[in-house]
Backbone as ProteinMPNN parsed JSONL, in Angstrom:
{"seq_chain_A": "MIRMTNVEKTYENGTHALNGISFEIQDGEFVFLVGPSGSGKSTIIKLLTGELVPSRGRVMINGFSMSNITRRQIPLMRRTVGVIFQDFRLIGNKTVYDNLSLAMRAVGASAREIKSRIPYVLGLVGLDGKGGEQQRVAIARALVNNPSTIVADEPTGNLDPARSLEIMTLLERINALGTTVVVVTHEKSLVNHFDKRVIMIDHGVVAATGVGRYEVAAHA", "coords_chain_A": {"N_chain_A": [[124.708, 85.681, 106.177], [124.005, 86.667, 102.812], [123.071, 85.075, 99.882], [122.594, 84.86, 96.496], [121.986, 82.713, 93.864], [122.143, 82.194, 90.549], [119.505, 83.172, 90.148], [116.216, 83.322, 89.038], [113.214, 85.077, 88.306], [109.949, 84.981, 87.397], [106.961, 86.574, 86.901], [103.392, 85.951, 87.263], [102.11, 87.207, 85.165], [103.867, 86.961, 83.137], [106.083, 88.592, 83.131], [109.561, 88.891, 83.173], [111.426, 89.329, 85.764], [113.877, 88.854, 87.084], [116.854, 87.519, 85.782], [118.681, 85.25, 86.077], [120.379, 85.982, 88.274], [123.224, 86.546, 90.344], [124.897, 86.945, 93.416], [126.831, 87.677, 96.382], [126.56, 88.691, 99.779], [128.445, 89.394, 102.482], [128.423, 88.587, 106.017], [128.082, 91.377, 108.115], [128.703, 93.275, 106.208], [128.247, 96.422, 104.422], [126.229, 97.329, 101.915], [125.358, 98.872, 98.862], [122.567, 98.581, 96.775], [121.889, 99.21, 93.569], [120.337, 100.692, 90.628], [118.441, 101.234, 87.595], [114.921, 102.194, 87.366], [112.707, 99.462, 87.333], [114.64, 97.55, 87.081], [114.84, 95.306, 88.659], [115.284, 95.496, 91.347], [113.281, 95.767, 93.367], [112.049, 93.288, 93.274], [114.13, 91.681, 94.197], [114.279, 92.54, 96.882], [111.803, 91.561, 97.813], [112.22, 88.847, 97.556], [114.243, 88.491, 99.431], [112.926, 88.977, 101.793], [111.04, 87.056, 101.983], [108.601, 87.433, 100.827], [108.24, 86.714, 98.225], [109.015, 83.761, 96.271], [111.758, 82.321, 94.483], [111.619, 81.658, 90.926], [113.465, 80.053, 89.685], [116.746, 78.851, 90.646], [118.661, 79.755, 93.625], [118.053, 81.244, 96.76], [119.607, 82.276, 99.586], [119.447, 83.291, 102.915], [120.841, 84.258, 105.814], [121.209, 81.593, 106.609], [118.83, 80.37, 105.903], [117.024, 78.764, 103.347], [115.312, 80.241, 100.821], [113.894, 79.066, 98.845], [112.788, 76.689, 99.65], [111.77, 77.086, 102.188], [109.995, 76.381, 105.18], [106.655, 76.963, 106.385], [106.701, 77.154, 109.102], [109.277, 77.975, 109.61], [109.413, 80.564, 108.64], [108.714, 82.794, 110.437], [111.005, 82.653, 112.1], [113.066, 83.193, 110.283], [112.342, 85.799, 109.519], [112.789, 87.146, 111.825], [115.467, 87.533, 111.756], [115.853, 89.463, 109.892], [115.51, 92.843, 109.418], [113.348, 95.233, 108.022], [113.275, 98.29, 106.292], [111.04, 100.529, 105.071], [110.309, 102.723, 102.301], [107.932, 104.166, 102.507], [107.466, 104.06, 105.171], [105.343, 102.637, 106.659], [104.171, 102.638, 109.193], [101.943, 102.35, 112.038], [99.57, 104.623, 112.196], [97.856, 105.56, 114.264], [98.996, 104.703, 116.55], [101.372, 104.866, 119.261], [104.94, 105.605, 119.26], [106.238, 103.713, 120.894], [104.266, 101.702, 120.916], [104.226, 100.908, 118.198], [106.721, 99.705, 117.997], [106.563, 97.702, 119.965], [104.54, 96.09, 118.97], [105.793, 95.017, 116.733], [107.671, 93.424, 117.989], [106.065, 91.663, 119.457], [104.972, 90.261, 117.354], [106.861, 88.414, 116.631], [106.988, 86.832, 118.803], [108.152, 87.85, 121.162], [108.791, 88.31, 124.656], [107.115, 90.073, 127.364], [109.019, 91.093, 129.099], [111.317, 91.165, 127.459], [110.472, 93.06, 125.59], [110.171, 95.346, 127.171], [112.811, 95.868, 127.959], [114.253, 96.048, 125.57], [113.177, 98.053, 123.826], [113.656, 100.774, 124.875], [116.47, 100.831, 124.573], [116.818, 100.63, 121.774], [115.465, 102.906, 120.866], [117.104, 104.878, 121.925], [119.403, 104.329, 120.464], [118.719, 105.102, 117.839], [118.293, 107.749, 118.229], [115.928, 108.759, 119.359], [114.92, 108.263, 121.941], [112.486, 107.757, 123.233], [110.924, 110.012, 122.878], [109.34, 110.358, 120.732], [109.086, 111.535, 117.308], [110.687, 111.98, 114.083], [109.385, 110.111, 111.328], [110.983, 108.304, 109.826], [113.127, 107.61, 111.495], [111.739, 106.274, 113.468], [110.809, 104.141, 111.952], [113.234, 102.888, 111.391], [113.984, 102.185, 113.971], [111.957, 100.333, 114.523], [112.665, 98.338, 112.681], [114.997, 97.473, 113.856], [114.299, 96.459, 116.304], [113.914, 93.772, 116.933], [116.436, 92.822, 117.058], [117.856, 92.092, 114.61], [120.115, 90.317, 112.386], [120.497, 91.357, 109.947], [119.779, 94.238, 108.034], [117.526, 95.469, 105.697], [117.084, 98.097, 103.628], [114.767, 99.853, 101.893], [114.931, 102.265, 99.65], [115.402, 104.277, 101.751], [115.711, 107.009, 102.099], [114.121, 108.28, 100.349], [111.997, 110.075, 100.667], [113.046, 112.283, 101.897], [114.814, 115.37, 102.635], [118.088, 116.516, 101.427], [119.864, 116.959, 103.669], [118.644, 115.573, 105.806], [118.634, 113.068, 104.646], [121.348, 112.423, 104.597], [121.81, 112.275, 107.337], [120.259, 110.019, 108.028], [121.53, 107.996, 106.536], [124.034, 108.053, 107.726], [123.334, 107.189, 110.271], [122.559, 104.55, 109.635], [125.054, 103.62, 108.895], [126.346, 103.695, 111.374], [124.886, 101.714, 112.69], [125.645, 99.528, 111.178], [128.329, 99.446, 111.918], [128.135, 98.326, 114.396], [127.924, 95.701, 113.852], [125.813, 94.748, 112.33], [124.574, 93.543, 109.263], [124.019, 95.568, 106.449], [121.897, 96.416, 103.847], [121.258, 98.625, 101.382], [118.878, 99.794, 99.264], [118.778, 101.97, 96.638], [118.396, 104.898, 94.528], [119.789, 107.155, 94.624], [122.424, 108.813, 93.627], [124.225, 110.659, 94.747], [124.287, 110.074, 97.477], [125.273, 107.438, 97.476], [127.786, 107.95, 96.447], [128.89, 109.375, 98.494], [129.562, 107.622, 100.494], [131.957, 105.154, 101.139], [131.415, 102.357, 100.108], [130.596, 98.95, 99.154], [129.146, 98.533, 95.951], [126.452, 97.188, 94.213], [125.278, 96.89, 91.062], [122.204, 96.567, 89.457], [120.669, 95.595, 86.463], [118.23, 95.105, 84.049], [117.537, 92.718, 85.303], [119.871, 91.343, 85.944], [123.192, 91.169, 87.409], [124.838, 93.959, 86.628], [127.199, 95.262, 87.198], [129.747, 95.489, 89.727], [131.405, 96.897, 92.539], [133.634, 98.814, 94.663], [132.953, 101.924, 96.074], [132.227, 104.63, 94.035], [129.047, 105.286, 92.513], [129.146, 105.661, 89.729], [131.478, 104.302, 89.11], [130.823, 101.63, 89.597], [128.833, 101.423, 87.702], [130.197, 101.462, 85.341], [132.059, 99.503, 85.437]], "CA_chain_A": [[125.14, 85.887, 104.799], [123.016, 86.637, 101.737], [123.621, 84.521, 98.648], [121.669, 84.584, 95.401], [122.714, 81.908, 92.895], [121.401, 81.954, 89.297], [118.099, 83.356, 90.507], [115.269, 83.845, 88.054], [111.856, 85.297, 88.807], [108.962, 85.326, 86.384], [105.648, 86.772, 87.503], [102.288, 85.241, 86.598], [101.754, 87.908, 83.92], [104.908, 86.702, 82.147], [107.215, 89.513, 83.27], [110.808, 88.305, 83.658], [112.021, 90.364, 86.61], [115.272, 88.491, 87.313], [117.262, 86.644, 84.685], [119.91, 84.536, 86.405], [121.191, 86.905, 89.072], [124.054, 85.915, 91.379], [125.809, 87.772, 94.205], [126.931, 87.354, 97.805], [126.813, 89.768, 100.738], [128.986, 88.749, 103.664], [127.978, 89.088, 107.314], [128.737, 92.601, 108.546], [128.943, 94.208, 105.102], [127.31, 97.492, 104.078], [126.191, 97.257, 100.456], [124.321, 99.584, 98.126], [121.992, 97.906, 95.62], [121.435, 100.322, 92.744], [119.918, 100.346, 89.286], [117.302, 102.021, 87.111], [113.568, 101.704, 87.638], [112.383, 98.271, 86.564], [115.826, 96.695, 86.909], [114.684, 94.083, 89.448], [115.639, 95.726, 92.752], [112.135, 95.494, 94.248], [111.867, 91.836, 93.313], [115.169, 91.15, 95.082], [113.848, 92.795, 98.258], [110.708, 90.646, 98.148], [112.815, 87.516, 97.726], [115.022, 88.466, 100.665], [112.036, 89.056, 102.952], [110.114, 85.937, 101.963], [107.322, 87.78, 100.201], [108.219, 85.928, 96.993], [109.995, 82.69, 96.135], [112.308, 82.371, 93.129], [111.148, 80.684, 89.933], [114.609, 79.142, 89.562], [117.91, 79.309, 91.385], [118.626, 79.613, 95.08], [118.214, 82.423, 97.608], [119.934, 81.934, 100.971], [119.614, 84.449, 103.78], [121.098, 83.928, 107.224], [121.08, 80.162, 106.818], [117.539, 79.878, 105.446], [116.829, 78.681, 101.909], [114.004, 80.82, 100.542], [113.212, 78.245, 97.847], [112.038, 75.601, 100.286], [111.534, 77.398, 103.589], [108.687, 75.943, 105.645], [105.842, 77.991, 107.031], [107.136, 77.225, 110.495], [110.565, 78.662, 109.666], [109.332, 81.95, 108.169], [108.897, 83.762, 111.533], [112.393, 82.613, 112.547], [113.845, 83.911, 109.282], [112.009, 87.231, 109.543], [113.382, 87.741, 113.024], [116.856, 87.861, 111.441], [115.885, 90.501, 108.859], [114.694, 94.027, 109.642], [113.1, 95.92, 106.751], [112.905, 99.706, 106.375], [110.326, 100.863, 103.842], [110.302, 104.139, 101.922], [106.694, 104.792, 102.981], [107.476, 103.858, 106.632], [104.406, 101.576, 107.053], [103.88, 102.695, 110.621], [100.52, 102.414, 112.379], [99.464, 106.045, 112.501], [97.146, 105.886, 115.499], [99.721, 104.093, 117.666], [102.562, 105.59, 119.686], [106.22, 105.021, 118.857], [106.428, 102.51, 121.703], [103.319, 100.677, 120.469], [104.677, 100.391, 116.903], [107.855, 98.81, 118.226], [106.154, 96.537, 120.747], [103.777, 95.215, 118.074], [106.764, 94.29, 115.913], [108.291, 92.403, 118.836], [105.061, 90.636, 119.766], [104.73, 89.472, 116.142], [107.825, 87.309, 116.568], [106.921, 86.064, 120.039], [108.958, 88.397, 122.254], [108.11, 88.384, 125.95], [106.931, 91.433, 127.889], [110.311, 91.512, 129.656], [112.179, 91.525, 126.325], [109.96, 94.307, 125.024], [110.445, 96.449, 128.1], [114.239, 96.174, 128.013], [114.825, 96.292, 124.242], [112.684, 99.267, 123.16], [114.416, 101.981, 125.237], [117.802, 100.766, 123.985], [116.743, 100.908, 120.333], [115.091, 104.321, 120.702], [118.316, 105.649, 122.177], [120.333, 104.083, 119.367], [118.342, 105.873, 116.651], [118.19, 109.161, 118.576], [114.566, 109.172, 119.722], [114.854, 108.244, 123.412], [111.113, 107.73, 123.723], [110.274, 111.317, 122.783], [108.653, 110.487, 119.457], [109.979, 112.171, 116.349], [110.481, 111.772, 112.662], [108.9, 108.78, 111.01], [111.993, 107.374, 109.34], [113.868, 107.072, 112.643], [110.858, 105.288, 114.104], [110.821, 102.962, 111.084], [114.517, 102.223, 111.605], [113.899, 101.569, 115.3], [111.109, 99.136, 114.407], [113.443, 97.317, 111.985], [116.067, 97.017, 114.746], [113.833, 96.116, 117.643], [114.059, 92.334, 117.173], [117.866, 92.527, 117.02], [118.166, 91.286, 113.428], [121.499, 90.328, 111.921], [120.508, 92.023, 108.638], [118.803, 95.292, 107.75], [117.295, 95.775, 104.29], [116.447, 99.415, 103.585], [114.251, 100.115, 100.55], [114.847, 103.713, 99.414], [115.097, 104.848, 103.072], [115.795, 108.475, 102.098], [113.387, 108.75, 99.177], [111.066, 111.168, 100.974], [113.733, 113.201, 102.791], [115.691, 116.36, 102.014], [119.476, 116.037, 101.436], [120.477, 116.955, 105.002], [118.067, 114.453, 106.563], [119.079, 111.838, 103.995], [122.699, 112.149, 105.079], [121.676, 111.852, 108.737], [119.741, 108.648, 108.078], [122.567, 107.099, 106.044], [125.069, 108.003, 108.759], [122.777, 106.323, 111.31], [122.683, 103.171, 109.152], [126.471, 103.287, 108.96], [126.612, 103.408, 112.786], [124.286, 100.411, 112.977], [126.529, 98.564, 110.539], [129.562, 99.367, 112.708], [127.849, 97.472, 115.548], [127.958, 94.316, 113.396], [124.634, 94.399, 111.541], [124.664, 93.646, 107.809], [123.093, 96.586, 105.95], [121.708, 96.472, 102.398], [120.465, 99.816, 101.076], [118.43, 99.92, 97.879], [118.606, 103.404, 96.397], [118.746, 105.442, 93.208], [120.398, 108.459, 94.892], [123.856, 108.71, 93.332], [125.034, 111.488, 95.64], [124.464, 109.346, 98.735], [126.178, 106.322, 97.205], [129.123, 108.497, 96.24], [129.375, 109.94, 99.755], [130.004, 106.546, 101.378], [132.886, 104.255, 100.471], [130.884, 101.023, 100.345], [130.437, 98.145, 97.936], [127.966, 98.844, 95.144], [126.016, 96.174, 93.252], [124.345, 97.494, 90.119], [121.281, 95.649, 88.799], [120.057, 96.136, 85.248], [117.543, 94.066, 83.283], [117.439, 91.481, 86.051], [121.16, 90.696, 86.163], [124.205, 92.047, 87.991], [125.532, 94.633, 85.537], [128.539, 95.625, 87.659], [129.917, 95.581, 91.172], [132.674, 97.519, 92.887], [133.635, 99.62, 95.877], [133.124, 103.354, 95.856], [131.239, 105.507, 93.428], [127.968, 104.755, 91.676], [129.583, 105.667, 88.346], [132.488, 103.262, 88.945], [130.111, 100.354, 89.473], [128.045, 101.422, 86.472], [131.049, 101.324, 84.174], [133.121, 98.54, 85.734]], "C_chain_A": [[123.953, 85.844, 103.851], [123.696, 86.075, 100.497], [122.484, 84.275, 97.665], [122.465, 83.896, 94.304], [121.82, 81.594, 91.702], [119.895, 82.098, 89.484], [117.321, 83.965, 89.344], [113.921, 84.043, 88.74], [110.98, 85.772, 87.671], [107.605, 85.432, 87.063], [104.56, 86.078, 86.672], [101.88, 85.895, 85.285], [102.814, 87.744, 82.833], [106.114, 87.616, 82.23], [108.423, 88.791, 83.864], [111.549, 89.375, 84.459], [113.501, 90.115, 86.863], [115.657, 87.395, 86.332], [118.611, 85.974, 84.969], [120.881, 85.363, 87.211], [121.962, 86.145, 90.149], [124.89, 86.972, 92.081], [125.823, 87.26, 95.64], [127.152, 88.631, 98.596], [127.235, 89.097, 102.036], [128.405, 89.362, 104.941], [128.783, 90.341, 107.682], [129.04, 93.594, 107.445], [127.885, 95.313, 105.071], [127.356, 97.594, 102.559], [125.052, 98.123, 99.925], [123.886, 98.735, 96.94], [121.344, 98.988, 94.767], [121.008, 99.817, 91.366], [118.709, 101.155, 88.88], [115.966, 101.41, 87.501], [113.273, 100.511, 86.737], [113.527, 97.306, 86.39], [115.728, 95.372, 87.663], [114.97, 94.257, 90.923], [114.495, 95.358, 93.697], [111.87, 94.0, 94.363], [112.896, 91.195, 94.239], [114.782, 91.353, 96.541], [112.774, 91.801, 98.68], [111.203, 89.212, 98.306], [113.56, 87.413, 99.051], [114.153, 88.484, 101.912], [110.986, 87.947, 102.962], [108.752, 86.247, 101.382], [107.125, 87.022, 98.894], [109.193, 84.77, 97.12], [110.52, 82.721, 94.705], [111.666, 81.332, 92.211], [112.207, 79.619, 89.695], [115.774, 79.713, 90.355], [117.697, 79.221, 92.884], [118.878, 80.94, 95.767], [118.453, 81.94, 99.031], [120.089, 83.229, 101.761], [119.707, 83.981, 105.226], [120.816, 82.463, 107.542], [119.762, 79.562, 106.375], [117.5, 79.863, 103.917], [115.418, 79.144, 101.577], [113.23, 80.031, 99.491], [112.345, 77.172, 98.495], [111.82, 75.827, 101.773], [110.131, 76.946, 103.983], [107.94, 77.104, 106.301], [106.273, 78.208, 108.479], [108.431, 78.026, 110.639], [110.469, 80.148, 109.336], [109.438, 82.966, 109.308], [110.327, 83.8, 112.067], [113.296, 83.375, 111.585], [113.6, 85.411, 109.387], [112.537, 87.913, 110.794], [114.834, 88.152, 112.761], [116.977, 89.018, 110.453], [114.949, 91.65, 109.247], [114.563, 94.798, 108.338], [112.661, 97.349, 107.023], [112.296, 100.09, 105.037], [110.367, 102.365, 103.572], [109.075, 104.859, 102.492], [106.427, 104.5, 104.463], [106.616, 102.69, 107.097], [104.224, 101.488, 108.564], [102.371, 102.732, 110.839], [100.267, 103.8, 112.96], [98.804, 106.386, 113.819], [97.784, 105.244, 116.734], [100.943, 104.94, 118.015], [103.813, 104.914, 119.117], [106.441, 103.697, 119.589], [105.528, 101.376, 121.217], [103.739, 100.071, 119.133], [105.815, 99.396, 117.089], [107.435, 97.548, 118.974], [105.333, 95.566, 119.899], [104.71, 94.386, 117.198], [107.437, 93.184, 116.714], [107.312, 91.291, 119.17], [104.832, 89.706, 118.574], [105.69, 88.3, 116.0], [107.947, 86.587, 117.912], [107.762, 86.57, 121.188], [108.129, 88.483, 123.534], [107.974, 89.84, 126.385], [108.239, 91.968, 128.461], [111.27, 91.942, 128.545], [111.763, 92.864, 125.731], [110.358, 95.494, 125.89], [111.923, 96.834, 128.12], [114.799, 96.599, 126.658], [114.434, 97.65, 123.664], [113.447, 100.521, 123.593], [115.818, 102.002, 124.634], [117.776, 101.165, 122.51], [116.37, 102.364, 120.073], [116.29, 105.228, 120.954], [119.302, 105.524, 121.026], [120.006, 104.94, 118.147], [118.102, 107.352, 116.96], [116.797, 109.653, 118.876], [114.369, 109.23, 121.231], [113.438, 108.365, 123.957], [110.348, 109.017, 123.563], [109.406, 111.439, 121.538], [109.597, 111.109, 118.455], [109.717, 111.729, 114.943], [110.218, 110.309, 112.337], [110.007, 107.823, 110.589], [112.833, 106.805, 110.476], [113.034, 106.038, 113.394], [110.853, 103.997, 113.286], [112.118, 102.184, 111.233], [114.518, 101.514, 112.961], [113.069, 100.296, 115.249], [111.868, 97.996, 113.722], [114.5, 96.7, 112.893], [115.567, 96.306, 115.995], [113.964, 94.625, 117.954], [115.508, 91.859, 117.034], [118.24, 91.659, 115.819], [119.648, 91.33, 113.095], [121.638, 91.093, 110.615], [119.418, 93.081, 108.577], [118.732, 95.489, 106.24], [116.494, 97.066, 104.234], [116.062, 99.739, 102.148], [114.029, 101.615, 100.368], [114.566, 104.456, 100.726], [115.14, 106.364, 103.117], [114.973, 109.086, 100.973], [112.475, 109.927, 99.428], [111.707, 112.26, 101.822], [114.57, 114.211, 102.02], [117.14, 115.9, 102.165], [120.116, 115.965, 102.821], [119.96, 115.781, 105.837], [118.507, 113.113, 105.972], [120.462, 111.439, 104.493], [122.684, 111.682, 106.529], [121.258, 110.389, 108.829], [120.803, 107.654, 107.606], [123.711, 106.97, 107.058], [124.619, 107.121, 109.922], [122.885, 104.851, 110.894], [124.137, 102.705, 109.166], [126.878, 102.948, 110.397], [126.08, 102.034, 113.172], [125.14, 99.305, 112.384], [127.813, 98.365, 111.353], [129.382, 98.501, 113.955], [127.775, 95.994, 115.169], [126.792, 93.876, 112.548], [124.921, 94.551, 110.052], [123.615, 94.642, 107.324], [123.09, 96.56, 104.426], [120.77, 97.637, 102.115], [120.151, 99.837, 99.58], [118.121, 101.386, 97.623], [118.915, 103.754, 94.953], [119.495, 106.767, 93.37], [121.922, 108.381, 94.768], [124.699, 109.487, 94.339], [125.276, 110.79, 96.966], [125.432, 108.182, 98.557], [127.611, 106.823, 97.109], [129.742, 109.054, 97.521], [129.997, 108.873, 100.652], [130.831, 105.537, 100.591], [132.491, 102.806, 100.765], [130.81, 100.247, 99.03], [129.107, 98.473, 97.264], [127.689, 97.671, 94.213], [124.981, 96.829, 92.35], [123.534, 96.409, 89.416], [120.708, 96.33, 87.562], [119.487, 94.972, 84.444], [117.623, 92.698, 83.969], [118.72, 90.702, 86.219], [122.089, 91.679, 86.867], [125.008, 92.649, 86.846], [126.958, 94.976, 85.91], [128.563, 95.6, 89.172], [131.294, 96.165, 91.462], [132.531, 98.326, 94.155], [133.81, 101.073, 95.493], [131.95, 103.993, 95.157], [130.241, 104.742, 92.561], [128.451, 104.622, 90.238], [130.63, 104.594, 88.087], [131.832, 101.911, 88.741], [129.391, 100.276, 88.12], [128.9, 101.182, 85.248], [132.202, 100.34, 84.392], [133.194, 97.454, 84.65]], "O_chain_A": [[123.01, 85.08, 104.058], [124.767, 86.538, 100.104], [121.528, 83.565, 97.973], [123.49, 84.411, 93.857], [120.863, 80.829, 91.817], [119.116, 81.256, 89.038], [117.715, 84.973, 88.758], [113.539, 83.282, 89.63], [111.224, 86.814, 87.063], [107.156, 84.493, 87.721], [104.789, 85.677, 85.531], [101.363, 85.226, 84.391], [102.69, 88.308, 81.746], [107.074, 87.441, 81.479], [108.327, 88.162, 84.918], [112.223, 90.23, 83.883], [114.298, 91.054, 86.858], [114.89, 86.465, 86.082], [119.56, 86.117, 84.197], [122.065, 85.443, 86.882], [121.436, 85.228, 90.78], [125.521, 87.803, 91.428], [124.941, 86.508, 96.056], [127.844, 89.542, 98.142], [126.476, 88.324, 102.62], [127.954, 90.507, 104.942], [130.009, 90.357, 107.571], [129.585, 94.663, 107.72], [126.788, 95.166, 105.611], [128.398, 97.907, 101.983], [123.941, 98.114, 100.455], [124.72, 98.23, 96.189], [120.368, 99.613, 95.184], [121.279, 98.676, 90.991], [118.018, 101.707, 89.737], [115.894, 100.252, 87.914], [113.548, 100.539, 85.537], [113.414, 96.341, 85.634], [116.445, 94.422, 87.347], [114.912, 93.291, 91.684], [114.72, 94.706, 94.717], [111.507, 93.509, 95.432], [112.57, 90.27, 94.983], [114.936, 90.441, 97.354], [112.829, 91.257, 99.783], [110.66, 88.451, 99.106], [113.517, 86.378, 99.716], [114.593, 88.054, 102.978], [110.137, 87.905, 103.853], [107.846, 85.416, 101.439], [105.998, 86.724, 98.5], [110.086, 84.787, 97.967], [109.787, 83.113, 93.797], [111.23, 80.272, 92.658], [111.897, 78.44, 89.525], [115.793, 80.896, 90.695], [116.693, 78.687, 93.355], [119.799, 81.673, 95.407], [117.601, 81.271, 99.615], [120.779, 84.151, 101.328], [118.776, 83.391, 105.775], [120.264, 82.131, 108.591], [119.587, 78.347, 106.464], [117.895, 80.834, 103.272], [114.441, 78.522, 101.995], [112.048, 80.289, 99.265], [111.302, 76.793, 97.962], [111.698, 74.869, 102.536], [109.186, 77.109, 103.212], [108.542, 78.095, 106.715], [106.21, 79.322, 109.0], [108.656, 78.675, 111.661], [111.352, 80.917, 109.713], [110.189, 83.932, 109.171], [110.814, 84.865, 112.446], [114.183, 84.114, 112.01], [114.542, 86.203, 109.349], [112.713, 89.132, 110.812], [115.372, 89.014, 113.456], [118.079, 89.503, 110.201], [113.742, 91.453, 109.387], [115.548, 94.997, 107.628], [111.797, 97.6, 107.863], [112.946, 99.99, 103.996], [110.449, 103.172, 104.498], [109.164, 106.013, 102.909], [105.308, 104.67, 104.947], [107.09, 101.837, 107.847], [104.135, 100.399, 109.131], [101.614, 103.098, 109.94], [100.694, 104.109, 114.073], [99.146, 107.393, 114.437], [97.2, 105.239, 117.817], [101.481, 105.647, 117.162], [103.754, 103.812, 118.573], [106.789, 102.689, 118.975], [105.964, 100.229, 121.116], [103.628, 98.861, 118.942], [105.865, 98.366, 116.417], [107.895, 96.452, 118.656], [105.421, 94.352, 120.088], [104.459, 93.207, 116.949], [107.739, 92.121, 116.172], [107.675, 90.115, 119.169], [104.539, 88.522, 118.745], [105.381, 87.311, 115.335], [108.89, 85.827, 118.133], [108.066, 85.81, 122.107], [106.919, 88.702, 123.491], [108.635, 90.726, 125.843], [108.539, 93.155, 128.328], [111.953, 92.959, 128.669], [112.608, 93.699, 125.409], [110.824, 96.517, 125.388], [112.25, 98.01, 128.281], [115.716, 97.418, 126.597], [115.273, 98.331, 123.073], [113.859, 101.286, 122.721], [116.305, 103.058, 124.229], [118.613, 101.944, 122.056], [116.906, 102.987, 119.156], [116.465, 106.235, 120.268], [119.96, 106.497, 120.656], [120.912, 105.451, 117.489], [117.751, 108.123, 116.067], [116.498, 110.83, 118.676], [113.722, 110.145, 121.741], [113.207, 108.985, 124.995], [109.227, 109.127, 124.059], [108.803, 112.485, 121.299], [110.796, 111.206, 118.719], [108.663, 111.173, 114.635], [110.75, 109.401, 112.975], [109.976, 106.648, 110.955], [113.215, 105.636, 110.43], [113.565, 105.047, 113.895], [110.888, 102.9, 113.842], [112.108, 100.954, 111.205], [114.993, 100.385, 113.081], [113.432, 99.291, 115.86], [111.743, 96.836, 114.116], [114.862, 95.536, 112.723], [116.337, 95.623, 116.671], [114.109, 94.252, 119.117], [115.775, 90.664, 116.909], [118.867, 90.612, 115.981], [120.352, 92.266, 113.475], [122.746, 91.442, 110.209], [118.287, 92.857, 109.008], [119.759, 95.657, 105.582], [115.369, 97.13, 104.728], [116.929, 99.884, 101.285], [113.053, 102.169, 100.874], [113.584, 105.194, 100.807], [114.653, 106.96, 104.078], [115.11, 110.272, 100.674], [112.199, 110.703, 98.514], [110.999, 113.079, 102.408], [114.987, 113.95, 100.891], [117.411, 114.988, 102.947], [120.834, 115.01, 103.119], [120.736, 115.083, 106.49], [118.726, 112.146, 106.7], [120.718, 110.269, 104.777], [123.452, 110.798, 106.909], [121.823, 109.617, 109.603], [120.964, 106.589, 108.203], [124.282, 105.892, 107.219], [125.425, 106.39, 110.496], [123.257, 104.003, 111.704], [124.416, 101.534, 109.42], [127.661, 102.025, 110.618], [126.739, 101.282, 113.89], [125.337, 98.263, 113.009], [128.32, 97.249, 111.46], [130.36, 97.999, 114.51], [127.589, 95.134, 116.03], [126.77, 92.737, 112.083], [125.453, 95.576, 109.625], [122.456, 94.576, 107.735], [124.139, 96.667, 103.791], [119.621, 97.637, 102.556], [121.053, 99.891, 98.744], [117.293, 101.978, 98.315], [119.599, 103.013, 94.247], [119.804, 107.431, 92.38], [122.613, 107.941, 95.688], [125.767, 109.026, 94.741], [126.365, 110.902, 97.529], [126.31, 107.966, 99.392], [128.535, 106.195, 97.626], [130.961, 109.189, 97.624], [130.859, 109.179, 101.476], [130.439, 105.118, 99.502], [133.136, 102.12, 101.557], [130.944, 100.814, 97.946], [128.086, 98.663, 97.924], [128.585, 97.212, 93.505], [123.931, 97.271, 92.818], [124.088, 95.464, 88.855], [120.312, 97.495, 87.608], [120.174, 93.982, 84.191], [117.758, 91.664, 83.314], [118.687, 89.529, 86.593], [121.81, 92.877, 86.919], [125.765, 91.949, 86.173], [127.84, 94.985, 85.051], [127.52, 95.679, 89.821], [132.239, 95.944, 90.704], [131.424, 98.502, 94.664], [134.685, 101.423, 94.701], [130.814, 103.912, 95.624], [130.554, 103.709, 91.968], [128.207, 103.604, 89.591], [130.688, 104.031, 86.994], [132.209, 101.144, 87.855], [129.342, 99.225, 87.482], [128.391, 100.743, 84.217], [133.183, 100.335, 83.649], [134.031, 96.555, 84.733]]}, "name": "protein", "num_of_chains": 1, "seq": "MIRMTNVEKTYENGTHALNGISFEIQDGEFVFLVGPSGSGKSTIIKLLTGELVPSRGRVMINGFSMSNITRRQIPLMRRTVGVIFQDFRLIGNKTVYDNLSLAMRAVGASAREIKSRIPYVLGLVGLDGKGGEQQRVAIARALVNNPSTIVADEPTGNLDPARSLEIMTLLERINALGTTVVVVTHEKSLVNHFDKRVIMIDHGVVAATGVGRYEVAAHA"}
């Protein structure tokens, strides 16, 4: 479960990114996090992945409190959260297999785990070890440690509409297997295509929430 309770975040330069934000995402949910540029979405992602800690309030993700998590716990927490970045962040001179195995080694996976898990994940995302488009590889890397939660930051931002729909449908399939999926996006057409819960962020607070269309959440 993801729970943010009265979370505030102020950067060192004085920017107030979050101003008392609260929401919950239940295990197994598929949720769109939407909002205009500068609304606080990127800060929320960094809080959920442990890159930042809140200035005030409480962030809980999969049983870990991000306000007082110990250095020893961070690798355990990150094993429960797979992140998909808009710019992929793959290692360009490494093979698909190498990118995935490095992600597994980073959390202490054994050679046996790596050998059995990677083919399964490549098949799940439609690569089957043949290489292929970067976003599917990035999704495979996010899945390879069998996380309970996937956080996707603008996963279709660099794709054409047809490919965007393919990627979102793949994330929906992953969600159907029991993985919590949080998609941060500004693409209204994609949000409107899928009947999922929408949380709208604006000026660092939850402006609206609802199931269905982007416009419904925006005017709830």
